[in-house]
C-alpha positions as CSV (number, residue, x, y, z in Angstrom):
1,M,0.0,0.0,0.0
2,E,2.8,2.4,0.8
3,R,4.6,1.6,-2.4
4,E,1.4,2.3,-4.4
5,S,0.9,5.6,-2.7
6,I,4.4,6.6,-3.5
7,E,4.0,5.7,-7.1
8,E,0.8,7.8,-7.3
9,G,2.5,10.7,-5.7
10,Q,0.1,10.8,-2.7
11,I,2.7,10.7,0.1
12,S,1.2,12.0,3.3
13,T,4.1,11.9,5.7
14,P,6.4,14.5,4.1
15,L,3.6,17.1,4.3
16,L,4.6,18.1,7.9
17,E,8.2,18.6,6.8
18,N,7.1,20.7,3.8
19,R,5.0,22.9,6.1
20,K,7.9,23.4,8.4
21,G,10.1,24.2,5.5
22,Q,7.6,26.8,4.2
23,S,7.4,28.4,7.7
24,N,11.2,28.5,7.9
25,R,11.4,30.2,4.5
26,A,8.7,32.7,5.6
27,A,10.7,33.4,8.6
28,D,13.8,34.0,6.4
29,D,11.7,36.3,4.3
30,G,11.1,38.6,7.3
31,G,9.2,36.5,9.7
32,G,5.9,37.8,8.6
33,R,6.6,40.9,10.7
34,G,5.1,43.1,7.9
35,R,1.8,41.2,7.7
36,F,-1.2,41.6,9.8
37,S,-1.4,37.9,10.8
38,G,2.2,37.5,11.6
39,S,2.7,40.5,13.8
40,S,2.5,40.1,17.6
41,S,1.8,43.7,18.3
42,A,-0.6,46.2,16.8
43,T,0.9,48.6,14.3
44,A,-0.5,52.0,13.4
45,A,-1.9,50.6,10.2
46,V,-3.8,47.9,12.1
47,L,-5.2,50.4,14.6
48,F,-6.3,52.8,11.8
49,S,-7.8,50.0,9.7
50,T,-9.7,48.8,12.8
51,L,-10.9,52.3,13.6
52,V,-12.3,52.7,10.0
53,A,-13.9,49.3,10.2
54,V,-15.7,49.9,13.5
55,L,-17.2,53.1,12.2
56,G,-19.5,50.6,10.5
57,S,-20.4,49.1,13.9
58,Y,-21.3,52.6,15.1
59,V,-23.5,53.0,12.0
60,F,-25.1,49.7,12.9
61,G,-25.9,50.9,16.4
62,S,-27.1,54.4,15.4
63,A,-29.5,52.8,12.8
64,V,-30.9,50.4,15.5
65,G,-31.3,53.2,18.0
66,Y,-32.8,55.7,15.7
67,S,-36.5,54.7,15.8
68,S,-36.9,55.3,19.6
69,P,-36.0,59.0,19.9
70,A,-37.6,59.8,16.5
71,Q,-41.0,58.2,17.2
72,S,-42.9,61.2,18.5
73,G,-41.5,63.6,16.0
74,I,-42.1,61.4,12.9
75,M,-45.6,60.5,14.0
76,N,-46.5,64.2,14.6
77,D,-44.9,65.7,11.5
78,M,-45.8,62.9,9.1
79,G,-49.2,62.1,10.6
80,L,-48.5,58.4,11.0
81,S,-50.5,56.2,13.2
82,L,-49.0,53.8,15.7
83,A,-49.4,50.9,13.2
84,E,-47.8,52.8,10.4
85,Y,-44.8,53.8,12.6
86,S,-44.5,50.2,13.7
87,V,-44.0,49.3,10.0
88,F,-41.2,51.9,9.9
89,G,-39.5,50.3,12.9
90,S,-39.9,46.7,11.8
91,I,-39.1,47.0,8.1
92,F,-35.5,47.6,9.2
93,T,-35.2,44.0,10.3
94,I,-36.5,42.8,6.9
95,G,-33.7,44.8,5.1
96,A,-31.2,43.4,7.6
97,M,-32.2,39.9,6.7
98,I,-31.8,40.6,3.0
99,G,-28.3,42.1,3.7
100,A,-27.3,39.2,5.9
101,I,-28.3,36.6,3.3
102,M,-26.0,38.1,0.6
103,S,-23.3,39.3,3.0
104,G,-21.0,36.2,2.9
105,R,-21.1,35.7,-0.8
106,L,-20.7,39.4,-1.6
107,A,-17.7,39.6,0.8
108,D,-16.0,36.6,-0.9
109,Y,-16.7,38.0,-4.3
110,I,-15.7,41.7,-4.1
111,G,-13.7,41.6,-0.9
112,R,-14.2,43.0,2.6
113,R,-13.5,46.6,1.8
114,G,-15.8,46.6,-1.2
115,T,-18.6,45.1,0.9
116,M,-18.2,47.7,3.6
117,G,-18.3,50.4,0.9
118,I,-21.5,49.0,-0.5
119,S,-23.1,48.7,2.9
120,E,-22.3,52.4,3.6
121,I,-23.9,53.4,0.3
122,F,-27.1,51.6,1.4
123,C,-27.0,53.3,4.8
124,T,-26.3,56.8,3.4
125,I,-29.1,56.4,0.9
126,G,-31.4,55.3,3.7
127,W,-30.5,58.2,6.0
128,L,-31.0,60.7,3.2
129,A,-34.3,59.2,2.2
130,I,-35.5,59.8,5.8
131,V,-34.1,63.3,5.9
132,F,-35.9,64.4,2.7
133,S,-39.0,62.2,3.1
134,K,-42.4,63.7,2.2
135,G,-44.5,60.7,3.0
136,S,-44.5,57.3,4.7
137,W,-43.2,55.4,1.7
138,W,-40.0,57.4,1.7
139,L,-39.5,56.6,5.3
140,Y,-40.1,52.9,4.6
141,L,-37.7,52.8,1.7
142,G,-35.1,54.6,3.7
143,R,-35.4,52.3,6.6
144,L,-35.3,49.2,4.4
145,S,-32.1,50.5,2.7
146,M,-30.5,51.1,6.1
147,G,-31.4,47.6,7.1
148,C,-29.7,46.1,4.0
149,G,-26.6,48.1,4.9
150,V,-26.6,47.0,8.5
151,G,-27.1,43.3,7.4
152,L,-23.9,43.6,5.4
153,L,-22.0,45.3,8.2
154,S,-23.0,42.8,10.8
155,Y,-21.0,40.2,9.0
156,V,-18.1,41.9,7.2
157,V,-16.9,44.2,10.0
158,P,-15.9,41.5,12.5
159,V,-14.6,39.3,9.7
160,Y,-12.3,42.1,8.4
161,I,-11.1,42.9,11.9
162,A,-10.3,39.3,12.7
163,E,-8.4,38.9,9.5
164,I,-6.2,41.9,9.8
165,T,-5.3,41.7,13.5
166,P,-2.5,39.5,15.2
167,K,-3.9,36.4,16.7
168,N,-2.9,37.4,20.3
169,L,-4.9,40.6,19.9
170,R,-7.8,39.3,17.8
171,G,-10.3,38.9,20.6
172,A,-9.8,42.3,22.1
173,F,-10.0,44.1,18.7
174,T,-13.1,42.1,17.6
175,A,-14.8,43.1,20.9
176,V,-14.6,46.7,19.8
177,N,-17.2,45.8,17.2
178,Q,-19.8,45.2,19.9
179,L,-18.6,48.2,21.9
180,M,-19.2,50.5,19.0
181,I,-22.6,49.1,18.3
182,C,-23.6,49.9,21.9
183,C,-22.1,53.3,21.6
184,G,-24.1,54.0,18.5
185,V,-27.4,53.0,20.1
186,S,-26.7,55.1,23.2
187,L,-25.4,58.2,21.5
188,T,-28.2,58.3,19.0
189,Y,-30.8,58.1,21.8
190,I,-29.1,60.9,23.7
191,I,-28.7,63.2,20.6
192,G,-32.2,62.4,19.6
193,I,-33.5,63.9,22.8
194,I,-31.9,67.3,21.8
195,V,-32.4,67.5,18.0
196,S,-35.3,66.8,15.7
197,W,-35.6,63.5,13.8
198,R,-34.5,65.0,10.5
199,I,-31.4,66.5,12.0
200,L,-30.7,63.2,13.8
201,A,-30.9,61.4,10.5
202,M,-28.6,63.9,8.9
203,I,-26.1,63.3,11.7
204,G,-26.4,59.6,11.0
205,T,-24.9,60.1,7.5
206,I,-21.6,61.5,9.0
207,P,-20.1,58.2,10.2
208,S,-21.3,56.4,7.0
209,L,-19.5,59.0,4.8
210,V,-16.4,59.0,7.0
211,Q,-16.1,55.2,6.8
212,F,-16.7,55.2,3.1
213,L,-13.9,57.7,2.5
214,G,-11.6,55.9,5.0
215,L,-11.9,52.7,3.1
216,F,-9.7,54.2,0.3
217,F,-6.8,54.4,2.8
218,V,-7.0,50.9,4.4
219,P,-5.7,47.7,2.8
220,E,-7.8,44.7,1.8
221,S,-7.8,41.7,4.0
222,P,-4.7,39.6,3.3
223,R,-6.7,36.4,3.8
224,W,-9.1,37.4,1.1
225,L,-6.2,38.3,-1.2
226,D,-4.7,34.9,-0.5
227,K,-8.0,33.2,-1.3
228,C,-8.1,35.0,-4.6
229,E,-4.6,33.8,-5.4
230,I,-3.2,37.3,-5.9
231,F,-1.0,37.1,-2.9
232,A,2.2,37.5,-5.0
233,G,4.5,40.0,-6.5
234,K,3.3,43.6,-6.6
235,D,-0.1,42.7,-5.0
236,R,1.6,41.1,-2.1
237,S,3.1,44.4,-1.0
238,R,-0.4,45.8,-0.5
239,V,-0.7,43.8,2.8
240,R,2.8,44.7,4.1
241,F,3.4,47.5,6.5
């Protein structure tokens, strides 16, 4: 049996040695110190990339927390009944389900950065639709669009953070995702007590636009690049710091 496997080129025992050889060559190449996954400490690039990513988490929280402080203002200004406003609040979850369903495949197809960019486009359109709404249907469409964006963000942000951070810091950095969601909910509620619902929606566009612009200055996930087999030559330098 062993001789047959050797003739067919399916030797299993040398694989461990090959992996060790590959790791030694990687160490000779620089020890992976310039990559996200190989570094044992957080570099400035990792911190900045994480900061840009968790802006999406803040957008998530602000979108979730918007409906509570805005309820009385929207119902009075737009003349909505309680049932109609309930549709405004609940249609957000339908959009989030749609976004969540396509989030994994979209993130694998266009990358983590691209998916975050698309999610912020959905969120910005949703906020603006609410700001300039003249009727209930504009409110519903805006809320649905925000839900789609949040559904994408709920998947891609923690995945991106986990893929760019060193393994010894991965848990702490990924926990910032949940922290920023809570901050978004809390701050939106506090600000909503002071300002009107239209101004609150306008304020909601700020973190969306900031993250969208910040995505142009952060690298793509090295794991996604590796999966797409462009982790070589000139493209390889895009994930070195």
